[in-house]
C-alpha positions, 0 to 999 in steps of 0.5 A: 519487419522493418528496414531502418538506417544503421544510428549511433546512440551518441548521435541518436539518443532516442534511436529512432527507425529512419527508414531505408531509401530504396537505394540502400535496400537493393545496395544491402543485397536485398531483391526486389522492391521495398515491402510496405509495412501495413502498421508503421510504429515509431518508438524509441528508447525512452518508450521502452524505459516507460513501458518497462518502468510500468511493468515493474510498478505492475508487478510490484503492485500485483505482488503487494495485493497478493500479500494483502490478500493473504492477510486478510485471508489468514486474518479471517481466523487470527485477529492479531494478524488481521489488526496488525498495522492499523494501529498506524493506518486508523490510530487503534485502539479506538472506543468502539460503540459496541462489538462487531461480534454477533453474540455479544453484539448487545453487550457493553464493551470491555476493554484491556490495560492497552485500551483494546476492546476484549470479550467481556468474559474471556478477556481475549481480544476482539474486532476493533473494525467491522470484518468487512472494512478489515478485510478491504484494508487488509487488501491493500495494506501492504500498498498503504501501510508503508505511506503510512509509516512515512507520514508518522516520522514525518509528523513526528519529526516535523510537527511534534513540537507544534502541537505539544500536549492535546487537551480531551474533551468528554466523549471525544473518542481519544483515550484519556486519562486526566484530561490528557491524551495517552501515549499508545503503547504497543503499537505495531511498530514499537511491538516486539512479540504478540499481544497474547 
């Protein structure tokens, strides 16, 4: 326990602990000599605020990572949950060289009308990314996604007039129709119902 002089917040905004002199200690009614602290800690109101802000930030990060873990675990079974929001982060749908599923890896890739890769026999959407990359991306998804959305909005407002139509070259990897880049439809920001 430390014994500090009284301080007024208006006079000393940091509220530092100014130790009592021995005379003031005895005048306060304490008996004996001043206790000697083994370790003197000087902290202020600012230190408390910084520590509190750090704890709140840590708590928010833990909550966001926990939500990402739930999304990653559910995404192992449900592809639409796993890939939701990846169109903003990774620019999906993109062309893939081969399927990520082992049982159809050697077959040629088939796409649906929205340019998502689908199973060649059933037409059901398949994974656009490797399972490990999808899982790791989902773990940090709720940390990355707000940043990606804000960046997309900034690009749309400030850079949309600078780059009108992007000309596509063959094998460039962008979805092209007639030499012009196609506006992606059914992005996670536009989609109101499931892809299925």
